[in-house]
C-alpha positions in Angstrom: 11.7 122.3 44.7 13.1 123.0 47.6 13.3 119.4 49.1 15.1 118.3 46.0 18.0 120.6 46.7 19.3 119.2 49.6 19.3 115.8 48.0 21.3 117.1 44.8 24.2 118.3 47.6 24.5 114.6 49.1 24.8 113.1 45.8 27.3 115.9 44.2 29.1 115.4 47.8 29.2 111.3 47.4 30.4 111.3 43.7 33.4 114.2 44.7 34.2 111.7 47.8 34.4 108.5 45.3 35.9 110.7 42.9 39.1 111.1 45.2 39.2 108.2 46.8 39.7 106.6 42.6 42.1 109.2 42.3 43.9 108.4 45.4 43.8 104.5 44.8 45.1 105.0 41.3 48.5 107.2 42.9 49.0 104.7 45.4 49.5 102.2 42.8 51.7 103.7 40.9 53.8 105.2 43.2 53.9 102.8 46.1 55.1 103.9 49.7 58.5 102.4 50.7 58.3 100.6 54.2 60.8 98.7 56.2 59.4 95.5 58.2 60.9 95.1 61.3 60.2 91.7 62.7 60.9 90.4 66.3 64.7 89.1 65.5 65.5 92.1 64.0 66.3 95.5 65.8 64.8 98.8 64.7 68.6 99.8 64.4 69.3 97.4 61.7 66.5 98.7 59.2 68.6 101.1 57.5 71.6 99.6 55.1 70.2 96.2 56.0 71.5 95.0 52.8 74.9 96.5 53.3 74.9 93.8 56.5 74.5 90.7 54.9 78.1 89.0 55.7 78.9 87.8 52.0 81.6 85.6 53.7 79.2 83.2 54.4 77.5 83.1 51.2 78.3 79.5 50.0 77.0 80.0 46.7 79.4 82.8 45.7 82.4 82.0 43.5 84.1 85.0 44.7 88.0 84.4 44.3 90.2 83.7 47.3 91.9 86.6 48.9 95.2 85.3 47.3 93.7 85.3 44.0 93.3 88.8 44.4 97.0 90.2 45.0 98.1 92.7 42.7 101.1 91.2 40.3 103.5 94.0 39.4 105.8 91.5 37.5 104.8 91.3 33.6 105.4 87.7 32.4 108.1 87.0 29.3 106.5 87.5 26.1 106.5 83.7 24.6 108.9 84.9 21.6 111.4 86.2 23.9 111.3 83.3 26.6 114.5 80.8 26.7 114.8 77.7 28.3 116.8 77.0 31.2 119.9 74.5 31.7 120.0 72.1 34.7 122.1 69.4 35.2 121.0 66.1 34.9 119.2 65.1 38.5 121.3 63.1 40.9 121.8 59.3 39.9 120.3 58.1 43.2 117.2 60.5 42.9 116.6 59.6 39.2 116.6 55.8 40.1 113.7 56.4 42.9 111.8 58.7 40.1 112.4 55.6 37.1 110.7 53.1 39.7 108.0 55.6 40.6 107.1 56.6 36.6 104.1 55.1 34.6 105.1 55.1 31.2 102.2 55.9 29.0 103.4 55.9 25.0 105.1 59.0 24.5 104.1 60.2 28.6 106.7 59.2 31.7 103.8 60.3 34.4 104.8 60.8 37.7 102.4 61.4 40.6 104.1 63.7 43.2 103.6 66.0 46.1 106.0 68.4 47.7 105.2 68.5 51.1 107.2 69.8 54.6 106.9 68.2 57.9 103.7 70.2 58.9 101.9 68.2 56.5 103.1 64.8 57.3 99.7 64.0 59.0 97.9 65.4 55.8 100.7 62.9 53.5 99.9 60.3 55.3 95.9 60.5 54.9 96.8 61.4 51.2 98.7 58.2 51.0 96.1 56.1 52.9 93.6 57.6 49.7 95.8 56.1 47.0 96.0 52.7 48.5 92.0 52.7 48.4 91.9 53.8 45.0 94.8 51.5 43.8 97.2 54.5 42.9 99.7 53.6 45.6 102.0 51.6 43.1 103.6 54.3 42.0 104.0 57.7 43.3 106.9 60.0 44.8 106.8 62.4 47.7 109.7 65.5 47.6 109.8 66.1 51.4 110.8 69.5 51.6 112.8 68.7 55.4 114.5 65.9 56.7 111.5 65.4 59.4 109.4 64.5 56.5 111.6 62.3 55.0 112.1 60.3 58.2 108.2 60.3 59.1 107.7 58.6 55.9 110.8 56.1 56.0 109.3 55.1 59.5 105.8 54.6 58.3 107.2 52.0 55.2 107.2 54.6 52.5 110.9 54.6 51.9 110.2 53.4 48.1 108.0 56.7 47.7 109.9 59.3 49.3 113.1 61.6 48.4 114.9 64.5 50.1 114.6 68.2 47.9 118.3 68.7 47.8 119.0 72.4 49.4 120.3 73.9 46.3 116.9 73.7 44.6 115.6 76.3 47.0 115.5 79.9 46.4 114.8 80.7 49.9 114.7 79.3 53.6 111.3 77.3 53.9 109.9 76.4 57.9 109.4 72.9 58.4 106.1 73.9 60.3 102.3 73.8 59.5 102.2 76.9 57.2 98.8 78.5 57.6 97.4 79.6 54.4 98.6 83.3 53.5 100.8 83.6 56.6 104.9 84.4 56.2 105.6 80.8 55.6 103.1 79.8 53.2 104.1 81.2 50.0 107.6 80.0 50.2 106.3 76.2 50.6 104.2 77.3 47.4 107.2 78.8 45.6 108.9 75.2 46.5 106.4 73.3 44.5 107.0 75.2 41.6 110.8 74.7 41.7 110.4 70.8 42.3 108.2 70.6 39.1 110.2 72.7 37.0 113.1 70.3 37.3 111.3 67.3 36.7 109.8 69.1 33.3 113.3 69.3 32.1 114.0 65.8 33.1 111.5 65.2 30.5 108.7 63.9 32.9 105.2 64.3 32.8 104.2 65.7 36.1 100.7 64.7 37.7 100.7 67.0 40.9 98.5 66.9 44.0 98.6 68.9 47.2 98.4 66.5 50.1 94.9 68.0 51.9 93.2 66.3 48.9 91.8 62.8 49.0 91.6 60.5 46.2 88.2 59.1 45.9 87.7 57.2 42.7 89.8 54.1 41.4 89.3 55.3 37.8 90.9 58.6 38.4 94.0 58.0 36.5 92.4 56.4 33.6 89.9 59.3 33.4 93.1 61.8 33.8 95.0 59.8 31.3 91.8 60.0 28.6 91.5 63.5 29.0 94.6 64.1 28.4 95.0 62.3 25.0 91.5 63.3 23.9 92.7 66.0 21.6 95.7 64.5 20.8 98.7 65.7 21.3 97.1 69.6 21.9 96.9 69.2 25.6 100.2 70.0 27.4 98.4 71.1 30.9 95.3 69.7 32.4 94.4 71.3 35.7 91.8 71.9 38.1 89.7 74.9 38.9 89.4 77.5 41.5 86.4 79.3 40.0 84.2 78.3 36.8 86.3 79.1 33.6 88.2 81.9 35.3 91.2 80.8 38.0 92.9 77.7 38.0 93.8 75.9 41.2 97.3 74.7 41.4 96.5 72.3 43.8 96.3 69.1 41.1 97.1 69.0 37.6 99.2 67.5 34.6 102.2 69.4 32.9 103.8 67.8 29.8 107.1 68.7 30.0 106.7 71.1 26.3 108.4 74.8 26.0 105.1 75.9 27.2 105.0 74.5 30.7 108.8 75.2 31.3 107.6 78.8 30.4 104.9 79.0 32.8 106.5 77.9 35.5 109.6 79.7 34.5 107.5 83.3 35.2 105.7 82.0 37.7 109.2 81.5 39.8 110.3 84.9 38.8 107.1 86.8 40.0 107.5 85.2 43.6 110.9 85.4 43.8 110.4 89.3 43.2 107.0 89.4 44.9 107.1 87.1 48.0 103.6 87.8 48.7 102.3 86.3 45.7 101.8 82.5 46.1 102.3 80.1 43.6 98.8 79.7 42.5 98.2 83.7 41.7 101.6 83.6 40.1 100.8 80.7 37.3 97.7 82.4 37.2 99.0 86.2 36.3 101.2 83.9 33.5 98.2 82.1 32.2 96.1 85.3 31.6 98.8 86.2 29.0 97.7 83.2 27.4 95.8 81.9 24.5 93.2 80.2 26.4 90.8 79.5 23.0 88.9 76.3 23.8 89.6 75.1 20.3 93.4 75.9 20.3 94.5 76.6 24.1 97.2 74.0 25.2 95.9 74.2 28.5 92.0 71.9 29.1 90.4 72.6 32.5 89.0 69.7 34.4 85.2 69.7 35.5 84.7 70.9 39.0 82.3 68.7 39.4 84.1 65.8 39.3 87.5 67.5 40.9 85.7 70.1 43.6 87.4 72.3 45.6 86.0 72.6 49.3 83.4 74.9 49.2 81.8 73.1 46.4 82.0 69.4 48.1 81.8 70.5 52.0 79.8 74.0 51.8 77.3 73.4 48.7 77.8 69.5 49.0 77.1 69.2 45.2 78.2 65.6 45.1 75.3 64.5 47.2 73.1 67.4 45.5 73.4 65.8 42.1 74.3 62.6 42.8 77.9 62.9 41.2 81.0 60.7 42.6 83.9 63.0 42.4 87.5 61.4 41.6 88.9 63.9 44.7 88.2 65.9 47.2 90.3 69.1 48.1 89.9 70.1 51.3 90.8 73.9 50.5 88.6 76.9 51.4 89.7 76.1 55.1 92.7 77.1 57.7 94.6 74.8 59.7 92.3 72.3 61.3 89.7 73.0 59.9 91.1 71.2 56.6 91.1 68.0 58.7 87.8 68.3 60.5 85.6 68.7 57.6 87.5 65.4 56.2 86.5 64.1 59.1 82.8 65.0 58.9 82.9 63.5 55.4 84.6 60.3 56.5 87.6 61.4 54.1 90.2 61.0 57.0 91.3 58.0 57.2 94.1 58.0 60.0 91.9 57.2 62.6 90.1 54.1 61.6 
């Protein structure tokens, strides 16, 4: 009996220890301890708040809008039932003649491929024209030169049949002829000029196919495709445009506008917004007006072009979407980059033709 007692105590102790270990294991699984792992390339001072330290600007999969698309717009667009069309004098004879020479007639549409540019973008304009040649779109197009310097450059390169200088009285403010970096003080007035020119063309009963010149045409079927999209809903589609972010923000650098009252109102209100608020770009102003519109895919006068076929710079260069999915785009827009970065990106993608 005496010999058995120590053995019993040992057995009870072992059972107790086993029970405590089981309880501790259970609690650990239910409430795991948070631990911070420090690797050789991560200094200990960065462990706290690691997620806050991430540079989201380098996240190429992000669909965040550009800075210009976040600018507050205080000018309210006009109600559709209160807006009235403007009245303009007919376009000057010599200008109308060169416009008519570059118009593509398609049933009820008189389509004009056009760009509005200053001398600071001369090099990009020449590259844009070269891309038109390579895609068989160079027979009919027209560049509206903001300044005489660009006009002379294009004439010297043999493009006198495809350039006109914008009359001074079309502008609402004095414009720079230099390269306008994105969102600097000379950038928004130039974007404003684009709207002023397109508006005049709409009132001349012209369907405007507008393109920025940091765009490169890459597919010879682009015009036929756009025409098909424009007419696929019969007369319902009045405004066919590229996108900045999927189904959220349009990109005003490439679009087709029919000369309808709706489109005239969009441009008219965009002009008023930019007149009242100089820091607002053309793209931001247009999006603000469109925010007030009916955008039902069934009844809206606006249709959006597929981002995969009409990619912006982030999709094409950073995400390499065309390569990833084996898609041949219709064009490439070198936006989402500032200054010389546009040219470098186009060169890297073999889309800069002036060096060849």
